[in-house]
N, C-alpha and C positions, 0 to 999 in steps of 0.2 A: 428470465434473469432479472431480479430486482437490483436496485442500486447498491445495496450492501453486498450482495453476491458479486456484483461487478467490481466493487472496491477490492475484495479479497481474491477474486479469480485472477486478475491480472498479475499482481505481485505474489501470487500464491507460491509458496516455497517449492522449488524444484531443484534439489541439490543445493539448497541455500547454504551460504557460508554460516556455519554454526559451530561454536566452540565454548569450552569452559575456560575462564580466565582465573588464575590464582596469583595473587599479588600480595607482597608485603610492602608497607610504607618505607621510604617515600616512593610514590609512583605518580606519573602523569602521562596520559596518552592523548595525543591529538589525532582524531579520526577524520581524515579527509579523503575517504574512499568514494565519495559522491553517490553512495547507495541511496536510492529513493526512500527506503524505509529500513530503519534499524531498530532492534529490540534489545534492551539491556535488562536482565532479570537479576536482582540482588538476592543471592542465596545466603551470603554471610558477610557481615561487616558493613561499613558505610562507605560512601563515595560522594563526590561532588560533580555536578555537571556545571561548568562555568557558564555565566559568571556567579550564580547565587542559588543553585538548586541542590539541595542535599538529598541523597538517596539512602535509605536504610533497608535492613533486611526485610524482604517481602515486597519491596517496591518494584515496579516495572516502569521503565522509561521507553517511550517510542519516539524516535526522532525522524523527522521528514526531511530528506535531502533535497538538493545536493550539497547544502551548506555544511561546512566542517563544524565539529564540536570537540570540546576537550573535557575528559572526565579524569578525576584525580583523587588522591587521598586528602589533599588540602589545597585550597585555592592558591597558596603561596608556593607550592611545589612547581619548579620549572618543568617544561615538557621534556620527557626522556625518550618517548617512543612515538613515532609518527606512522600512521597506517595510511598508505596510499591506495589508489584504485588497483583492483586485482588482489587486495589484501596483502600487499607487500609491506613488510615492516622494516623500519630503519630508525637510526638515531637522527636527531635534528640535523647533524652534519653529514648524513648520507650513508653511514655504515650499515650494511644489511643486518637484520636481527632475527629473521624468520627461523633459522636453525638454532640460534642461541636460546630463543624463547620457547622452543618446542619442549613440551613435558610429557608427551605421549599422545595416544589417540584422541584427537579433537580436544586436546588440553594444551594450554599455552600460558606463559606467565613468567614470573621471576622466582617462584618458590613452590615446591610441591605441597607445602603445608601453609600456603598463603593465608593470612588472616582475613583477606577479602576474597570472596568467591562469587563470580558472576557468570551467567550464561549470556552469550552475545550472539545474536542472529542478524543477518542482513539479507534483504530481498533486492532483487533486480526486477525491473518490469519493462515491458515493451508495449504496454496497452494504453490507448487513449482513454478507454473507459476508466482505467485505474487512475491515470493522471487527473482526469476530470474530477474524480471523487476524492483523491488524496489532497486536492487543493482545499477541501473543507477542514483538513486537519491543521493544527498549529505546528510550528517548527519543533516544539517539544511538548509531549503529552506525558503526564505522570499519573500512574495509578498506584495509590498508597495501600500498603498492607494487604496485598492480594493473597487470599487463602484459597488456593486451587490445587487439587490433586494432580493437575497437569504439570505443575512445576516440578514436583518430586518425580513424576514419571519421566519427564524430559531429562532431568538430571541423571536418573538411573540409565536411561536408554542411550545417553550420549557416550557412555563407555563401551557399548557393545559393538561388535564387528561381525554381524550376521547377515545372511542374504536378505536384501530388501531393507537394510537398516536406514539408508538415506531417506527412503520413502516414509518410514515410520517416524523419523525425526522431523521431516518436513510437515507431515500431517499434525503431529503434536504441536509444533510451533504455530501452524495455522490456527488450530483450535484455541490456543492461548491468546493469540492476537485477536481473533474474533471476539472472544469473551471480554477482553480489555476494551476493544473499540465499541462493542455494544454498550457496555456499562458507561463509557465516556459519552457517547452520543445521547443515551437516554438521560443521563444526569444533566447534560448541558441543554437538553431540549432542542436539539438541532432541528431546523426546519424540515429538511428532506427526510430525516429519520422519523420524525413525528408524522409526516405526510404518509409514509408507508404504513403507519399504524392506524390511519383513519379509515373507517369502513367504506367510505365513498371514494375518497381520493386514492387511498392505497390500492383499491381494486382497479381503478382507472390506470394507475401507474404500472401495475403488473400487466395489464392488457397491452399497454404501449410497449413495455420492455420485452414481453414475450412474443409479440407479433408486430414488429415495427414496419414490416412490408405491407400490412393490411391498409387499404385506403380509408384510413380513419377520418371522420369528421367529428366535431363536437357532438352533433346529433347522434351519430352511431355509437360513439363512446358512451354518451349519457344513457342511451337505450340499453346497452349491455350492462351498465352499472345499476340501472333501475331508478334513475332520477331524471329530473328535467334538465334541459340544456343550461338554463340559467343557474340552477342549483349547482351543477357540476362546474361550470365555468367560474362561478363565484368562489366555491370552496377550493377548487384547484389553484386558482390564482392566489388566494389567501395563504394556503399552506405551502405551496411550492415556490411562489414568487413570480410566476409567469403563467400565461394562459396555456391550456392543453396543447394546442397546435404548435405554439412556439417551443414548448418543451419537446414535442415529438420531433420537430425539425432538428433541434440541437442533438437529440439522442440518435437520430438517423445518421447525422454527419459524424458523430463520435464513433459509431459503429463502422461507418464507411472508412474512416481513417485507420481503424484497426484492420479491416479486411484488405485495404490497399497495401498493407505491409506484408501480406502473405505472398510468397513466391508464386508467380504465374497468374495472379488475380488480374482480371480485366475490369476496366471501368464499367462496362456493360453488365458484367456478372454481379459486381458489387452493387450497382444501381438497382438491379432486380431484387437483391437480398434485403435492401434497406428501404424499399418502397418508392423508388423513382422509376417512372415509366421508360425513360431513355437515358443513355449515358450523358447526353447533352444537358438534361435537366439536373442530373447529379452534379455535373461539372460546374454549371452556373451557380447552383446553391453552395457548393463547396468553396468556390472562389469568392463568392460574396461573403461567406462567413469567415473564411480563413485567409483570404488574401492571395491565394495561389490555387492553381488547378490541381486536380488529382494527380496528373502526371508530374507536375512540378513537385508536389508533395512526395511522391514516390522517389523522385531523384534526390530530393533533400534528405530523405531517410535512408538513402543508399540501398534501395531495394532493387534486386534484379528483376527485370520484367519476365 
């Protein structure tokens, strides 16, 4: 699993909250659902994301939570709808709006012929791998004028109520998010994204990601990649920002944090899966890096042993 796969595998849509919003001005929605990742696709009309970002037809906005955001027809329009955790909708003074705003299957808003039409999707995630990589994203990412057949297909499929429809919608949303993020990382020249495209460092990263439990050394990794130790160490540090073994340690502990969240997981079993010879070795490394032991981490995350 490479880093980009890890980014999308954790928050990958599984019955994601997905709907079509139809709105007529004036409208203003405060979204404070704390979703780690939200996607807004402008199918028709314009909108603002406060304080000063304007969205037009074809634009896609990706927001990284848990911070709240407001989108509206005009920056001067006061908030009319608040979306709380669990996708509960209300007025600013607390009156429930979920039933009032329902316009049919996966469709929501103030008018069935709304001049503004958006597709909105939100992801939840429970993955340390995803959290680690989502931190590379800004709070708000805008992709302008996206011309993708996935948008029209998602718009068509959102109306259907057939067996397996949730899975179809989830996968279409995933593909669109992947395309947008790929384009953004490539355009930005992000360090880790470029590292995976490097013929030497990219291969080394894939080896570490695919087999973290292997007893890697810089020498064995360099041999597998086909370069000298010095060449690998220099190129890896330049592109990734840290030496290979430091990166491997962080990757192992990130995977361990995810594995510890699984019901019934033991520290010993997790240690073996991520490359530590004993549970004591994993516990020491985990506490050194995260400030708490694996057992304390499990308790904090409210995971049943």
